[in-house]
C-alpha positions as CSV (number, residue, x, y, z in Angstrom):
1,M,27.3,-19.1,4.7
2,S,24.0,-18.7,4.6
3,I,22.0,-18.6,1.3
4,A,21.3,-15.3,1.9
5,A,24.9,-13.8,2.4
6,R,26.0,-16.1,-0.2
7,I,23.6,-15.0,-3.0
8,D,24.3,-11.5,-1.5
9,T,27.6,-10.7,-2.6
10,D,26.5,-11.3,-5.9
11,R,23.8,-8.4,-6.7
12,F,25.3,-7.0,-10.2
13,A,24.5,-7.8,-13.3
14,A,25.7,-10.9,-15.3
15,P,28.7,-10.1,-17.8
16,G,27.2,-8.6,-20.6
17,D,24.3,-7.1,-19.3
18,V,23.9,-3.4,-19.7
19,L,21.0,-2.4,-17.3
20,P,19.6,1.1,-17.8
21,A,20.3,4.1,-15.2
22,A,16.9,5.0,-14.2
23,P,13.8,3.1,-13.2
24,V,10.7,3.4,-14.5
25,L,8.8,3.1,-11.4
26,R,10.5,2.8,-7.8
27,A,8.8,2.1,-4.6
28,E,10.6,3.8,-1.6
29,G,10.1,2.5,1.3
30,V,6.8,1.6,0.9
31,S,4.4,0.2,3.7
32,K,0.7,-0.8,4.7
33,Q,-1.3,-1.5,7.7
34,Y,-5.0,-2.2,8.7
35,G,-5.6,-1.1,11.8
36,T,-3.1,-2.5,13.9
37,V,-2.0,-5.3,11.4
38,T,0.8,-4.6,9.3
39,V,0.6,-6.6,5.8
40,L,4.1,-4.6,4.5
41,S,6.7,-3.6,6.0
42,D,8.9,-0.9,4.4
43,V,9.4,-2.0,1.0
44,T,12.2,-0.3,-1.8
45,L,12.0,-1.6,-4.9
46,D,13.1,-0.5,-8.5
47,I,11.8,-1.2,-11.8
48,L,13.2,-0.6,-14.6
49,P,12.8,-0.4,-18.4
50,G,13.1,-3.7,-20.0
51,E,14.1,-5.4,-17.1
52,I,11.8,-8.6,-16.0
53,H,11.5,-8.7,-11.8
54,A,9.8,-11.4,-10.5
55,V,8.6,-11.2,-6.4
56,I,8.4,-14.3,-4.8
57,G,6.9,-15.4,-1.1
58,E,4.9,-17.3,0.4
59,N,1.1,-17.0,0.7
60,G,0.4,-13.9,2.9
61,A,3.7,-12.8,2.3
62,G,2.5,-9.2,1.1
63,K,3.1,-9.9,-3.0
64,S,-0.3,-8.9,-4.1
65,T,-0.8,-6.3,-2.3
66,F,2.4,-5.3,-3.0
67,M,1.1,-5.0,-6.8
68,R,-2.3,-3.4,-5.4
69,L,-0.7,-0.7,-4.5
70,L,2.1,-0.2,-7.0
71,S,-1.5,0.0,-9.3
72,G,-3.7,2.2,-7.4
73,Y,-6.3,-0.2,-5.4
74,I,-5.0,0.8,-2.2
75,E,-2.7,3.6,-1.4
76,P,0.7,2.9,0.7
77,T,0.5,4.0,4.8
78,Q,4.1,5.3,4.4
79,G,6.7,5.6,1.6
80,A,6.1,6.9,-1.8
81,L,6.3,5.8,-5.3
82,S,7.8,7.8,-8.7
83,M,7.9,7.4,-12.3
84,A,10.9,8.7,-14.3
85,G,11.9,10.4,-11.0
86,Q,9.1,12.0,-10.3
87,R,6.7,11.6,-7.3
88,V,3.5,9.8,-7.8
89,R,0.1,9.5,-6.0
90,F,-2.5,7.0,-6.8
91,T,-5.9,6.8,-5.3
92,R,-7.4,4.7,-8.4
93,P,-6.6,1.9,-10.4
94,D,-7.3,4.2,-13.9
95,Q,-4.8,6.8,-12.7
96,A,-1.9,4.0,-12.6
97,Q,-3.4,2.7,-16.0
98,A,-3.1,6.4,-17.1
99,A,0.3,6.4,-16.2
100,G,1.1,3.3,-18.1
101,I,1.1,0.7,-15.3
102,A,-1.0,-2.2,-15.8
103,L,-2.2,-4.8,-13.5
104,V,-3.0,-9.0,-14.5
105,H,-5.2,-9.7,-11.7
106,Q,-4.7,-13.2,-9.9
107,E,-8.5,-13.3,-9.0
108,I,-10.5,-13.5,-12.6
109,L,-12.2,-10.1,-12.5
110,L,-14.6,-10.4,-15.9
111,A,-18.3,-9.9,-16.4
112,E,-19.6,-13.4,-17.0
113,A,-22.5,-12.0,-18.7
114,L,-20.9,-10.1,-21.5
115,T,-18.8,-11.1,-24.7
116,V,-15.0,-11.1,-25.2
117,T,-14.9,-8.0,-26.6
118,D,-17.2,-6.5,-24.2
119,N,-14.6,-7.1,-21.3
120,L,-11.9,-6.1,-23.1
121,F,-13.3,-3.2,-23.8
122,L,-15.0,-2.3,-20.9
123,G,-14.9,1.2,-19.5
124,R,-12.9,2.1,-22.7
125,E,-15.2,1.4,-25.4
126,L,-14.3,3.2,-29.1
127,T,-16.8,4.9,-30.8
128,K,-17.3,6.5,-34.3
129,G,-19.8,9.5,-35.1
130,G,-20.7,9.5,-31.1
131,M,-21.6,5.3,-31.3
132,V,-20.1,2.9,-29.8
133,D,-17.9,0.7,-32.4
134,D,-18.5,-2.9,-32.0
135,A,-17.4,-3.7,-35.5
136,R,-13.4,-1.9,-34.8
137,M,-13.7,-3.7,-31.5
138,R,-14.3,-7.0,-32.3
139,R,-11.6,-6.5,-34.7
140,L,-9.1,-5.6,-32.5
141,A,-10.1,-7.9,-29.5
142,A,-9.4,-11.1,-32.2
143,A,-6.6,-9.9,-33.5
144,K,-5.3,-9.5,-29.5
145,L,-6.5,-12.6,-28.4
146,A,-4.7,-14.4,-31.8
147,E,-1.4,-12.5,-30.8
148,L,-1.7,-14.4,-27.6
149,G,-2.7,-17.4,-29.1
150,C,-5.9,-18.2,-27.5
151,E,-8.8,-19.3,-29.9
152,V,-11.9,-18.1,-28.1
153,P,-14.4,-16.0,-30.5
154,A,-14.4,-12.9,-30.0
155,T,-18.5,-12.6,-29.5
156,A,-18.1,-15.8,-26.8
157,L,-19.9,-15.1,-23.8
158,V,-17.5,-15.3,-20.2
159,R,-19.7,-17.1,-18.8
160,D,-19.6,-19.8,-21.8
161,I,-15.6,-20.0,-22.2
162,S,-13.0,-22.5,-19.8
163,L,-11.2,-20.9,-16.8
164,A,-8.0,-20.9,-18.7
165,D,-9.3,-19.1,-21.4
166,R,-11.1,-16.4,-19.3
167,Q,-7.3,-15.9,-17.0
168,M,-6.2,-15.3,-21.2
169,V,-8.7,-13.0,-21.5
170,Q,-8.0,-11.2,-18.8
171,I,-4.0,-11.0,-20.1
172,A,-5.1,-9.7,-23.6
173,R,-7.3,-7.1,-21.9
174,A,-4.5,-5.8,-20.0
175,L,-2.2,-5.8,-22.7
176,L,-4.4,-4.4,-25.0
177,D,-3.3,-0.7,-24.9
178,E,0.6,-0.1,-24.8
179,H,2.5,0.2,-20.8
180,R,5.6,1.6,-19.3
181,V,4.8,-1.0,-16.4
182,V,2.7,-4.6,-17.0
183,I,2.3,-6.6,-13.5
184,F,1.5,-10.2,-13.8
185,D,0.2,-11.6,-10.9
186,E,-0.2,-15.6,-10.9
187,P,-1.1,-15.2,-14.7
188,T,-0.7,-18.8,-15.3
189,A,-2.3,-20.7,-12.8
190,V,-5.3,-22.2,-14.7
191,L,-3.1,-22.2,-17.9
192,T,-1.8,-25.3,-20.2
193,G,1.6,-25.9,-21.1
194,G,1.0,-24.3,-24.1
195,E,-0.4,-21.3,-23.2
196,V,2.1,-20.8,-20.2
197,E,5.1,-21.0,-23.3
198,R,2.6,-18.4,-25.5
199,L,2.8,-16.0,-22.5
200,L,6.3,-16.6,-21.8
201,A,7.1,-15.5,-25.1
202,I,5.2,-12.2,-25.1
203,I,6.6,-11.6,-21.7
204,F,10.1,-11.4,-23.2
205,E,8.8,-9.6,-26.6
206,L,7.5,-6.2,-23.8
207,K,10.8,-7.1,-22.7
208,A,12.5,-6.4,-26.0
209,R,10.7,-4.1,-26.4
210,G,11.6,-1.8,-23.3
211,I,8.6,-2.4,-21.1
212,A,9.1,-3.2,-17.4
213,V,7.5,-6.6,-16.4
214,L,6.7,-7.2,-12.5
215,Y,6.1,-11.3,-12.2
216,I,4.8,-13.1,-9.5
217,S,4.6,-16.8,-9.4
218,H,4.3,-19.6,-6.8
219,R,6.1,-21.7,-10.4
220,L,9.6,-21.4,-9.3
221,D,11.2,-22.7,-13.1
222,E,8.9,-20.3,-14.6
223,V,11.0,-17.6,-12.3
224,Q,14.1,-19.1,-12.7
225,R,13.2,-19.1,-16.8
226,L,12.4,-15.3,-16.6
227,A,13.2,-13.3,-13.9
228,D,16.3,-10.6,-14.4
229,K,16.3,-10.1,-10.8
230,V,14.4,-11.9,-7.8
231,T,12.5,-9.9,-5.0
232,V,12.1,-11.9,-2.0
233,L,9.0,-11.3,0.6
234,R,8.6,-12.7,3.7
235,D,5.8,-11.9,6.6
236,G,5.5,-8.5,4.7
237,K,9.4,-7.9,4.4
238,M,11.9,-7.8,1.7
239,V,14.2,-10.5,2.7
240,G,16.2,-8.9,-0.3
241,T,16.7,-9.1,-4.2
242,Y,19.2,-11.1,-6.2
243,P,20.0,-11.4,-9.7
244,G,17.7,-13.8,-11.2
245,H,21.0,-16.1,-12.6
246,T,22.5,-16.4,-9.3
247,L,19.2,-18.3,-7.7
248,S,17.9,-22.1,-7.9
249,Q,15.1,-23.5,-7.3
250,I,15.9,-24.4,-3.7
251,D,18.1,-21.3,-3.2
252,M,14.3,-19.4,-3.9
253,A,12.5,-21.8,-2.0
254,R,14.8,-21.3,1.4
255,L,14.8,-18.2,1.0
256,M,10.7,-17.5,0.9
257,V,10.9,-19.6,3.9
258,G,13.7,-17.9,5.8
259,R,14.5,-22.6,7.0
260,E,15.7,-25.7,5.2
261,L,13.2,-27.3,3.4
262,A,12.3,-31.0,3.6
263,A,11.6,-33.3,0.2
264,L,8.9,-31.3,-1.5
265,Y,7.4,-35.2,-2.2
266,P,6.4,-36.9,1.1
267,Q,8.2,-40.9,1.0
268,K,5.5,-42.9,-0.7
269,Q,3.9,-45.6,1.0
270,A,3.6,-49.0,0.5
271,T,-0.8,-48.9,1.5
272,R,-2.1,-49.4,-1.9
273,T,-4.5,-52.7,-1.9
274,N,-6.3,-55.0,-4.5
275,Q,-9.5,-54.0,-2.9
276,P,-11.0,-51.9,-5.3
277,M,-13.1,-49.5,-3.7
278,L,-14.9,-47.3,-6.4
279,S,-14.6,-48.6,-9.6
280,V,-16.3,-46.6,-12.7
281,L,-18.0,-48.4,-15.7
282,N,-18.9,-46.6,-19.1
283,A,-19.1,-43.3,-18.0
284,M,-20.1,-40.7,-20.7
285,V,-20.5,-36.8,-20.1
286,P,-22.3,-35.5,-23.1
287,G,-19.9,-33.3,-25.0
288,F,-17.0,-33.8,-23.0
289,V,-16.5,-37.3,-21.9
290,R,-17.1,-41.2,-23.9
291,D,-16.9,-44.5,-22.6
292,V,-14.9,-44.3,-19.6
293,S,-14.0,-46.7,-16.9
294,F,-11.4,-47.0,-14.2
295,S,-11.1,-48.3,-10.2
296,A,-9.5,-46.4,-7.6
297,H,-8.3,-48.9,-4.9
298,K,-8.0,-48.9,-1.2
299,G,-4.8,-47.1,0.2
300,E,-4.0,-45.9,-3.3
301,I,-3.2,-42.2,-4.6
302,L,-4.7,-42.5,-8.6
303,G,-4.0,-39.3,-10.4
304,F,-5.5,-38.1,-13.7
305,A,-3.6,-36.3,-16.4
306,G,-4.4,-34.7,-19.3
307,M,-4.5,-31.3,-21.1
308,I,-6.7,-29.0,-20.0
309,G,-9.6,-29.4,-22.0
310,A,-9.2,-33.6,-22.1
311,G,-12.5,-34.2,-19.8
312,R,-10.9,-34.7,-16.2
313,T,-12.7,-32.5,-14.7
314,E,-15.9,-32.9,-16.6
315,L,-15.4,-36.9,-16.1
316,F,-16.0,-36.4,-11.7
317,E,-18.5,-33.8,-11.6
318,G,-20.4,-35.9,-14.4
319,I,-20.0,-38.8,-11.9
320,L,-20.8,-36.9,-9.1
321,G,-23.9,-35.3,-10.3
322,L,-22.6,-31.7,-10.7
323,R,-23.4,-31.9,-14.5
324,P,-25.3,-34.4,-16.8
325,G,-23.7,-37.6,-17.4
326,T,-24.4,-41.6,-17.0
327,A,-22.1,-44.4,-15.6
328,T,-22.4,-47.3,-13.8
329,V,-20.5,-46.4,-10.1
330,E,-20.1,-49.2,-7.5
331,L,-18.7,-48.5,-4.2
332,N,-17.0,-51.3,-2.1
333,G,-18.2,-53.6,-4.5
334,A,-22.1,-52.6,-4.3
335,P,-23.5,-50.5,-7.2
336,I,-24.4,-46.8,-5.8
337,R,-26.7,-44.4,-7.6
338,I,-25.4,-40.7,-7.5
339,R,-27.7,-38.0,-8.8
340,S,-26.0,-35.0,-6.7
341,Q,-23.3,-34.6,-4.9
342,R,-25.2,-34.9,-1.3
343,E,-25.6,-38.1,-2.6
344,A,-22.4,-38.6,-3.1
345,L,-21.2,-36.9,0.3
346,D,-23.6,-39.6,2.1
347,A,-22.1,-42.6,0.2
348,G,-18.8,-41.6,1.1
349,I,-17.5,-39.7,-1.7
350,A,-16.1,-36.1,-1.2
351,Y,-14.7,-33.9,-3.9
352,L,-12.6,-30.7,-3.6
353,T,-13.5,-28.3,-6.4
354,E,-10.7,-27.2,-8.8
355,D,-12.6,-23.2,-8.1
356,R,-12.3,-22.7,-4.2
357,K,-13.3,-19.0,-4.6
358,G,-16.2,-19.9,-7.0
359,K,-17.9,-23.3,-6.2
360,G,-15.5,-24.2,-2.9
361,L,-15.9,-21.6,0.2
362,L,-18.6,-18.9,0.3
363,L,-15.7,-16.1,0.5
364,Q,-17.9,-13.2,2.6
365,E,-19.0,-16.0,5.3
366,R,-17.1,-16.5,8.4
367,L,-14.8,-19.9,8.3
368,G,-16.9,-21.8,11.0
369,P,-20.2,-22.2,8.7
370,N,-17.3,-23.1,5.9
371,L,-16.1,-25.6,7.6
372,T,-19.7,-27.5,8.5
373,L,-21.3,-26.8,4.9
374,S,-20.7,-30.2,4.2
375,A,-22.0,-31.8,7.2
376,L,-24.7,-29.7,8.2
377,A,-26.7,-32.5,9.8
378,S,-24.1,-33.1,12.7
379,F,-23.7,-29.5,13.2
380,H,-27.3,-27.4,12.4
381,P,-30.4,-30.1,13.2
382,G,-33.5,-28.7,12.7
383,L,-33.6,-24.9,13.4
384,V,-30.2,-25.2,16.3
385,V,-27.3,-24.0,15.6
386,K,-24.7,-25.4,17.9
387,R,-22.5,-22.9,17.7
388,A,-20.5,-24.2,20.4
389,R,-19.4,-27.5,18.4
390,E,-18.7,-25.5,15.1
391,A,-16.2,-23.7,17.1
392,E,-14.9,-26.6,18.6
393,A,-14.7,-28.1,15.4
394,L,-12.8,-25.4,13.6
395,A,-10.4,-25.0,16.0
396,Q,-9.6,-28.5,15.5
397,A,-9.4,-28.2,11.7
398,V,-6.9,-25.2,12.6
399,S,-4.9,-27.0,14.6
400,T,-4.5,-30.2,12.4
401,Y,-4.2,-28.9,8.8
402,D,-2.0,-25.5,10.0
403,I,-4.5,-23.2,9.0
404,R,-2.7,-19.7,9.5
405,L,-5.1,-16.6,10.4
406,K,-5.6,-13.5,12.2
407,S,-8.4,-14.5,14.0
408,L,-10.9,-17.3,14.2
409,G,-13.8,-14.8,13.4
410,A,-12.6,-14.0,9.8
411,R,-14.2,-14.8,6.8
412,A,-12.7,-16.8,4.0
413,G,-11.8,-14.4,1.7
414,Q,-9.6,-12.9,4.3
415,L,-7.3,-16.0,4.2
416,S,-4.4,-16.5,1.6
417,G,-5.1,-19.3,-1.0
418,G,-2.9,-21.7,0.4
419,N,-4.7,-21.4,4.0
420,Q,-8.5,-21.3,1.6
421,Q,-7.4,-24.7,1.0
422,K,-6.3,-26.2,3.4
423,L,-10.2,-25.0,4.7
424,L,-11.6,-26.7,1.7
425,L,-9.1,-29.6,2.3
426,A,-11.0,-29.8,6.3
427,K,-14.5,-29.0,5.2
428,V,-14.8,-32.1,2.9
429,L,-13.1,-34.2,5.2
430,L,-15.5,-33.2,8.4
431,T,-18.0,-35.7,6.4
432,D,-15.3,-38.7,6.8
433,P,-15.2,-40.1,3.4
434,S,-13.5,-43.3,2.2
435,V,-12.9,-41.5,-1.4
436,V,-11.8,-38.6,-1.9
437,I,-11.5,-36.6,-5.2
438,I,-9.4,-33.8,-5.1
439,D,-8.7,-31.7,-8.5
440,E,-5.9,-29.2,-9.0
441,P,-4.7,-29.5,-4.9
442,T,-2.3,-26.7,-5.1
443,R,-3.0,-24.2,-7.9
444,G,-2.0,-20.7,-6.9
445,I,-0.2,-22.3,-3.4
446,D,3.3,-21.6,-2.4
447,I,6.0,-24.3,-2.2
448,A,5.7,-24.6,1.8
449,N,2.1,-25.1,1.6
450,K,2.2,-27.3,-1.2
451,A,4.5,-29.8,0.7
452,Q,1.7,-29.7,4.0
453,I,-0.9,-30.3,1.6
454,Y,1.4,-33.7,-0.2
455,G,1.3,-35.4,3.5
456,F,-2.2,-34.7,3.9
457,I,-3.2,-36.6,1.0
458,Q,-1.0,-39.2,1.9
459,D,-2.3,-39.3,5.5
460,L,-5.6,-39.7,4.0
461,V,-4.9,-43.4,2.7
462,R,-2.9,-44.7,5.2
463,Q,-5.5,-44.2,6.7
464,G,-7.6,-46.6,4.4
465,K,-9.0,-44.0,1.9
466,A,-8.4,-44.4,-2.0
467,C,-7.4,-40.4,-3.0
468,I,-7.6,-39.2,-6.7
469,V,-6.1,-36.1,-7.5
470,I,-6.2,-34.3,-11.1
471,S,-3.8,-32.3,-11.3
472,S,-2.3,-30.4,-14.6
473,E,1.3,-30.5,-12.9
474,M,2.8,-33.8,-13.9
475,Q,5.8,-33.2,-11.6
476,E,3.1,-33.2,-8.6
477,L,1.1,-36.2,-10.4
478,V,4.3,-38.1,-10.9
479,G,5.6,-37.2,-7.2
480,I,2.6,-38.2,-5.0
481,C,0.8,-40.7,-7.2
482,D,1.2,-44.9,-6.6
483,R,-0.9,-44.6,-10.3
484,I,-1.7,-42.0,-13.0
485,I,-4.2,-42.5,-16.1
486,V,-3.8,-39.9,-18.6
487,M,-6.7,-38.4,-20.3
488,R,-7.1,-36.9,-23.9
489,E,-10.3,-35.4,-25.8
490,G,-12.8,-37.0,-23.6
491,R,-10.9,-40.5,-23.1
492,I,-8.4,-42.9,-21.4
493,S,-5.3,-42.5,-23.5
494,G,-3.3,-45.0,-21.1
495,E,-2.1,-45.7,-17.9
496,V,1.5,-45.6,-16.6
497,S,3.1,-46.5,-13.1
498,G,6.2,-47.4,-11.7
499,E,9.2,-47.0,-14.3
500,T,6.9,-45.6,-16.8
501,M,5.8,-43.3,-15.2
502,T,7.5,-40.0,-15.6
503,E,6.6,-36.7,-17.4
504,S,7.9,-37.4,-20.9
505,Q,5.3,-40.8,-20.9
506,I,2.3,-38.4,-20.1
507,A,3.2,-35.9,-22.4
508,L,3.5,-38.0,-24.3
509,L,-0.4,-39.7,-23.7
510,A,-2.0,-37.0,-23.2
511,T,-0.8,-35.2,-26.5
512,S,-0.3,-38.4,-28.8
513,E,-3.8,-39.9,-30.6
514,R,-0.9,-43.3,-31.3
515,A,0.4,-43.7,-27.7
516,H,-0.3,-46.1,-25.9
517,V,1.4,-47.9,-22.8
518,A,2.5,-51.5,-23.4
519,Q,4.8,-53.3,-20.8
520,G,8.1,-51.8,-20.4
521,G,6.6,-48.5,-21.0
522,I,5.0,-46.1,-24.0
523,K,5.0,-47.7,-27.5
């Protein structure tokens, strides 16, 4: 019996569960087309009060389109929505918000030049005596942030806070008012472990208050912990809706991709040599990193772990000239000076930023210019644009990295998150670097694309390159790395490899002042 057939026989609530009779929100046969392209087809879903309903699927399965449809950002081409049995039609997001539907976006949609308080109340400012009541808004903003465990001052400018804190501000904005339905679209992609736990607790609190929660996440462990029901989308169509307690993570993955999955992490290859390819001595980044030294070897995948705020990203931005910093750097035993990312690329060191949408790709530009941006000298010498060569390189990248797209003339912003990441990887590898640094390689990417990315990383070290992976997912680092350096508060707190390379060892090093690695494990 297939996994879908086996699960389908158990569509009823677990013993003791009491489910409300009427849905607070119902989507009935909704579809969405853009021209001749169908991105969502005949989806029917009941969302019950006091229920956590997860929607999962690969990138491009239609999840975010469905959420935008429910929250008034787009209208269905076919089908209808109803709330508490009454037909509703939303042509604008504010109409859905007025009806009690809140959406926490996958992308950070905040005004960077404004304060946290200004962003929370933007478009719904509180007034007193005809004037904006700034003091009251600051008090309410501070209280909501504290409730979420976010320590950012309500008076801080959004441009001055971290990506994780921006996400918490966005969540605070959505939860500022009472709602009947709250939709979370990949809310934990940039959050730390502690922030994730606090958010999950908030979601359970919403459920206890009778609020319906729709939850989209590629993190299947979160779905397994949270979901009363799980709806699976594949290629814009419903595979089915299942009781959450009947699904393992493997079950969910199989339903999402429609086939058996090979092992998520490729088998590690004994490609590491004793030859240091990149050596860094006494790296300093003011305000972030103090006295960090390490080496990455030829044929090695070297991981960097630590809590968000530990200084991992800032370390490499400082080394590569992306922010002020100092370090003694050697490449293949020869000293090099790096004052900019261009000089790093010219030396043979490539860097994939953690922020592919904000810093890695030009979302409004076509795929070809995005791909060749790091290798302009080869494709655009002088004033002459070699379009044919660019098109040839793009076709090769699409084939090599399995970039799924509807047209080679598409813009980067039209690709799914996983395909954007593969385009970014193709972009930096076009320069044929000897050292590749990848920051958060699979953030916001579905399980099938994760497996592909891991395979590409393994291919790099087979070619004799050194690969450095910065990740907030400890399981990911353990699964693909030969060795892991752990940072805490801007310094290296320890290193793990072999039998000591476990999630518990990494967590202890990342959080404990006294932890250090000795032979045989952490002491």
